[in-house]
N, C-alpha and C positions, 0 to 999 in steps of 0.2 A: 381304362378298362371298358369293355363294351357293356351297354346297358342290358340288364337281364329282361327277359320277356315278362309280360303281365299275365298271370293266370286268371282267367275269367271262367266262372261257372254260371251257365245259363240254365235256369229251371223254367221250362216252358213246354207246354204240350201241343202247341199249334205248329205243325211242321212248316207251314208257309212262313210264319214269323221266325222260326228257327233258321230256315235257309236265308232269310233276309239279314238277320243279325250276323250270322257267320260270314255272309258275303260282304257286309259292310265293314266288319272288323278286318277281313282279309284285304280290303281296299285301302286300309290305313296303315301302311308299313311303319310309320313313325311310332305307332303304338306298340308294335311287336307283341301282339296278343296271342296267347295260347288258349283256345276256347274248348271247354268241355260242356256237353249238353245232356241234360236228363229231363224226362217228362213228368216225373212224380216227385213230390216233396220228400217222401221217406227215402227215396234213392239219393236225392240231393243232400239231405242231412247226413246220410252215410258217407257221401263223398267229402263233405266238409270235415267230418271226423277223421277220415283216412288221409286226406291231402288237402289241407286248408287252402282255398283259393285266395288271391289278392282282393278280389271283388266279386260280388254276386249280383247277377241280373235276374230279377225275380218277378214272375207273373203271380199275382195273388190268387187267381182262380185256377186251381189244378184239380185233377181227378180225385186226389185223396186229401185235399185241404182247400178251403175257400176263404176269401175275404181277409180280415185282419188276423184271423187265427193263423193264417199262413205265415205272416210276418212275425207274430209272437213266437211261433215254434222255431223259426230261424234264430230269433234273438235269444231264446232259451238255450239253443245249441251252441251259439257263439256270440256273446254280447258285443264283441268289438269288431265283428266282420262288417266291412263296408257294403251297403246294400243300395242298389238302384232299382226302384220299382218300375215295371213296365205296365202301362195301363192304356185302355181304350178311352175314348171320349166319354162314354157313359159311366165309366168307373173313376173319373177324375177325382171326385170327392173322396172316394175310398183311398186313392193314392195319397191325397193330401193328409188324410188321417194317419197313414203309415209314416209319412214324413214327420208329422207331429209326434209319433211314437218312437222315432229314432232313425228312420231310413234317411240316407244322405241325399237322395235325389230321386226324381221320377222322370220318365220319358213317355211321350205320347206315341203310341205305336204307329198311328197313321201319319205322323210328321217326322219320323225318324230318318236320318241320313247318316252317312259315315262321319261327317264332321260333328254333328250334334252328339252322336253316340260316343265317339272317341273323346270329345271334349268333356262330356259328363264323367266318363271313367277317369280321365286325368284329374279333373277337379275334385272328385270324390276322394281319390287316393291322396291328393295333396292336403285336403282338409283333414282327413283322418290322421295323416302323419303330423300335421301341425298341432293337432290337439294332443297327440299321445307321446310324441317322441323328440321334440325339438331339443330339449336339454339332455335327453337320455342318450348320449353319444359315447361310444367306446373311446374315441379320441379325447373327449373332454374329461372322462373319468381318468384316463391315463395321465393327462396333463396335470390334473389335480393331485393324483397319487404321487407324481414326481415332485411336485411342489411340497407336499406334506413330508416326503422323505427328506428333502433338502432342509426344510424348516426344522425337523427334529435334529438333524446333524448340527445345524448352526444355532440351535436354541432361539429361533426367531420369535420376536415379540408377538404375542397372541393377537393383538389388535391389528398388526400389519398382516399377519398370516390370514386372518379372516377377510381382510380387505382384498388381498391378492388372489383369493380362490375364485373370484368371479370378476367378469369384466366391469369396468366403470360405466360404459355406455353400450347399449345394444339397440339396434333398430331392425325391425322386420317390415318389409313392404310387399304388397301385392302389386306386381308390375304388369300392366296391361299394354299390349302391343298388337299391331296388325301382322297377320301372316301373309304369305305370298298372295293368297286370295284376299284382296284388300278388305272385303267385307267381313272376314273372319277375325275376330278379336280374341286373342289368347291371354290368359293370366297365369303368371308364374310367381314364385316367391324369391325375393332378394334379401340380402343381409349385409349389414355393416356393423362391426363390433370394434370398440376401442377399449383395450384392456387397462392401460395406465396412461393418464394424461400428465403425470408429474414430470416426465423426463423431456418434454418438448412436444412438438407435433407428433402425431402417431403415424406409423408407417406399416404398410402391409398390402399384400397382393389381393387380387380379385380372381376367384376361380369359378369356372362354369363346369358343373358336373352334376349328374343325376343324384348323387348321394349327399350333396351339400345340405346341411341343416344348421340350426343355431348352435348346437353343441360343438359340431366340427369347427365352425368358424371361430367360436370362442376359444377352443383349444389352440388353434393356429395363432390367434391373436396373443394368447398367453405366451406361447413359445417365441413369438416375435419379440415380446418384451425382454425375455431373458437373452435372446440372440443379440439384440441391439445393445443391451447392457454389457454383455460379455465382451463384445468387440469395441465397446465404448463409442457407440454412435449416439447422437443427441435426439433420440426418438423413443417414444413409447410404442408398444405393440398394437397393431390393428390387423383386421382381416375382413374380407368381404366375399360374397359369392352369390350366384344365381343357380337355383336348382333346375338345370336343364342339361341335356346332352347336346353339346354344340355340333356334333357330327350330324345331327338330325335337323339342323337349321341352316337355311340358306344364308349367304353373305348379307343380303338385304334384311333378313329377319334378325340376324345377330346385331346388325347396326341399330335396328329399332329397339331391341332389348337393351343394348348398351346405353343408348341415349336416354331411354326411360329410366334405367338404373341411376344414371348420373343425375337426372332431373329430380328423382325421388330422394336421393341422399345428398343433394348439393349443399344443404345447410351444414352437413358434417365435414365436407371436403374443403380443401384449400391448402396452399403452400405453407401456411402457418398453423393449419389445423390437422389435416389428415391427408396423406399422400399415397394414393393407390399405386400398384404396379402389376405386371402380369403374374399369373400363377397357372395352375393346372387348367387347361382348356381356354386360356386367353393368351394374347400375344400383343405385339407392338401395334397392330392395326386396331385392336380393341382400345388400347391406350390412346391412340390418335383420335378416336371418336370421343373418348372421355374429355381429352384436351379441348377438342372443338366445342363440345356441348357446354362445358364449363366456361370457356372463353366467350361463347356467344352470350351467356347470361351476364358475364362480367363487363362486356362491351369492349374488351381488348384481349390480346393473347396472353395467357398465363402459363408459360412453359413449365414452371415448377409444380404445377398441380398434380402431375403424374410423372412417374418414371417408367423406364422400359419403352419409351416412344421410339419411332423411327429417327435415325440420325438427322434426316432432313427436317424433322419437326422438333429440333432441340434435344434429341436423345443423345445419350453418351456412347462413345466408342467402348466396346468391350462388355456392354450390358447383357447382350444375348447369351454369351458364353460364360458369364461371370460366375454362376453357381457351380458349373462343372469345373471351371478353372480354380475356384476357391477350394473345391473338394480336393483337387490334385495338389494344391499348395499345402494343405494340412496333411495329406497323405505323405508328401515328401518330408514334412516336419516329423511325422510319426516314424517314418523309415529311419531318419537320422537318430531319433530318440531310441529306436530299437536296434540300431546297427544293421538294418536290412538293406541289401544292395538291390535297388529297383531294377537295374539292368538284368538281374537274374530272377526277377519276381514275376509271378503270374497274377492276373486279375480277372474277376467275373463282375459284370455290371448288369443288374436287373433294372429294366426300363431303358428304352431307347428313344425317349422324348428329348426335349431340349437339354435337360440336365444330364441324363445318361449318355446321350450321344457325344456331347462335348467332353464329359468326363472320360469316356473310353478313348476318344481321339487324343486327348492331352496326356492320359496315362501312357498310351503307345508312344507319343513323342518323347516322354520321359524315359523310354527304354523298357517299359513293362510289356510283357506278352499277354495280350487280352485273349483269353481262351473261351469266354462265354459272354453272350449278351442276350437280352430278351425284350419283348414287348407284350402287349395284351394278347397277341395272336399265337406266339410260339417263342421257344428259346433256341438258340444256336450254340453249338459247342464244337470246337476244334482244338485238341490239345497242343497242336503245333502253333496255334495262334491264328486268329481270324484276320482276314484281309479287310480291315475296317473301311478302306476306301470303297471297296466293292460292296460291302454291306450297306454303307451309307447311300451309295448310288442306287442300290436296289430299293431301299426305303423311299428315296426321292421319287423313283419311278412308279412304285407299287403301293406306297402308303404304309405298308406293314412288313415285318420280317418274314411272314408266312410265305413259303414258296422259294426262299433263297436256296439255291442248289448246292452250294459248296461247303456245307457243314452238316453235322449231325443235329437232329431236332430233339428237343426235350421240353418238358413242362417248366413253368416258372418255379414250381416247388422243387423239381429236380435240379434246376440251375442253381438255386440257393445252396444246395448241398455239395456242389462240385468242389474238389480239393483245389485250393488256390492260396496265394499269399494275401491278396486284397479282395475283399468282397464289398461291393458298393450297391446296396439297395437304393435305387433312384426312382422307384415307381410310386407305390402308394403305402399307406400305413398298415401296421399290424401284419407284417410279413414274417417276422422272426419271433416265435412264441415258445412257450414251454414245450409245445408238441414237437418242434424241430430244432431247438437250440442245441441239443446234444449232438446233432448231426452236422452242425455248421463247421466246416473244415477250412478256416482261414486264420491268418495271423492278425490282420487288421480288418476291422469292420468299419467302413466309412459310410455314414448314413447320409446319403444324398436326398432321401425322401424325409418327410416330416412324420415322426412317430412310427418308424418301421419296426421297432423292437419293444416288446412288452417288458414290464418290470420283472416278471418271473424269468423271462429269457435273459435279462441282464445278469441275474444272479448265476444262472447256469454258465453264461459266457465268461463271467469273472472267475468262476471255479476252474474253467478250462484255459484260463490265461489268454483269452482273446482280447486284443487291444481295441476298444471301442472308441471311435471318434464320434461323439454324439451329434445329433442333427442340429442342435442350436449353434454349434460351431462349424460342423462339416458343410452345411448348406448355407452358411451366412454370406457367401460371396455375392449372391444376388442382391441382398439388401445393402451390402457394403457399397457395391458399385451404383446401386440406386441412390445411396447417400451422395456419392460423387456427382451423379447426374443432377440431383436436387441442388447441390452447391453451385454447380455450373449454371443451372437455370436461374438461381437467385442472383448470381453475380454477372450473368451475361458473358460468360467466357467458355472456352473449350480447352480441355486437357488432351494431350497426346495419348495414344494407346499404351505406349511404354510407361508413361507416368501413372496411368490408371492401374496397370497391372502391378507396377512396383508398389504403389500405395495399398492395393488390395492385399498383396502378399505380406506386407509389413503388419497390417492390422490383424490379419488372421493368424499369423505366426506368433504375434504378441499374445493374442487370445489363447493360442495353444500352449504357450509357455506358462501363462498364469494358471490354466486349467491343470496342467501336469504338476505344477508346484503345489497347488491347492490339494490335489489328490494325494500327493506324497505327505503333505503336512497333516491332513486329516485321516489318512489311511482309508480313503473311500475310492469308489470307482470313478472313472472319468465323467460320466454323466452327472453324478451327484456333485462332483467338484465344479463342473461347468455351471450347474444350476446355482450352487452356493455363491459362486463368483458373481453371477448375474443378479440373483435375488438380493445379495448384500448391497450391491451398488444401488438398486432401486430402493431398498429399505433406508439407506443413508440419505438418499435424496428426499424421500417422503418425510422422514423424521426431521430433517433440516427445515423443510418448508412448513411443517406443522399442519394443523387442521383448522379450516375456516368454516363457519364462525366459531 
């Protein structure tokens, strides 16, 4: 999804400085700032109450308020609002007192340029977020709620339950790297979380996205634990991320960020410790840079340190399309379970990235008529079936679905509610909630994304007899073929594509069979059954190993 603009409120009565700041922010497209300017404090306070900005640029000396009283009045109106004080040289001591009182930063008016201004805004927002919201993530709350529900069903030992609610290891790093202007050094936040170390080395992707935080990464690591346990891979769950929008970074900048990330977290990584893979916003090129950085430190090439690499660099055949292929494998298993003829079925796929694109294409190859797809820019609908070859060619040429001429356009929200047999949300989390679950019109909900469905929506979908294939099974194809790649790297051998696809299908279908058997035996929904299956396996392993010391 595209990064939202930053709302900036500038309280400043000097028209020359107002014009300067507005011009400087306009010259920094990566910031995507929406600026509103007022010349009096009382007007600014009213705007804060009406439409709270993301950040406030504040002159302390205004017609209706001066010196520290200006800052104190802002703090009284909104104690958590990030504030950058703008000051002249002769007021520097006053600005420092404002920082001591809680302002996040200050800028010298006579030294300001678009780089210093944009960097100050980014840093202030990052620091405010790090202090207030790292663990307070909707995804992490959802992951914990799902575990608690499964724990209640299976009467999980309370000691184990408390341990599994939080990751075993978490590391946050401030990553400094050079921008295209070599003298400009940027700092962003990176994360690596290992949920459970009991099951073997940990495994999990690295995502580059502006919404990444510690809570989100922890949720994804937890889901990866259950995913690996459900399909019986010898891994615990891990996840990593960097809070950036990769679309706003050049190739050179992405390489610098990636190598810095690898260097900062290198003690956690290794083929016997923790093996990263691609995720949202990353790809095989990012993995190649991680491989190279790690190998440079080791003094020799270590192919198994990451998966999802280019085939030329010891990557596995079939890895790129593995998540989409795995989704189709379990959809076919679900269709057999429900006696649904796929050659007469229709499908809608939300998200046309790596997972959604391959899922749509492979569903079509299985005989399904794909009537809708979407990405961040728009949705496309054709009840007669989309020409996926033409849609894919359009995206390859234009980058997004927007503008594709041979289909009706609709929003992502409208796309989710299209009548179909198979709905595959393959974009981002929290797409199907209590607000729209009653309008979902599908027979099979195949979760290609992580956490696309809320617990409240699960209950509504169960009442409506929608067959949910939960994310920890439905998108497990990626980590499964990553496991195959890791095995090939550790043993210095290569499997054929046919062998990889056959092994992938066997593991996922076995996981599907165990999930449905568990759901029938316990009388619960598929998600709870899949979680119980995974949590039980982890619990047995932890209890068998015991606690040291």
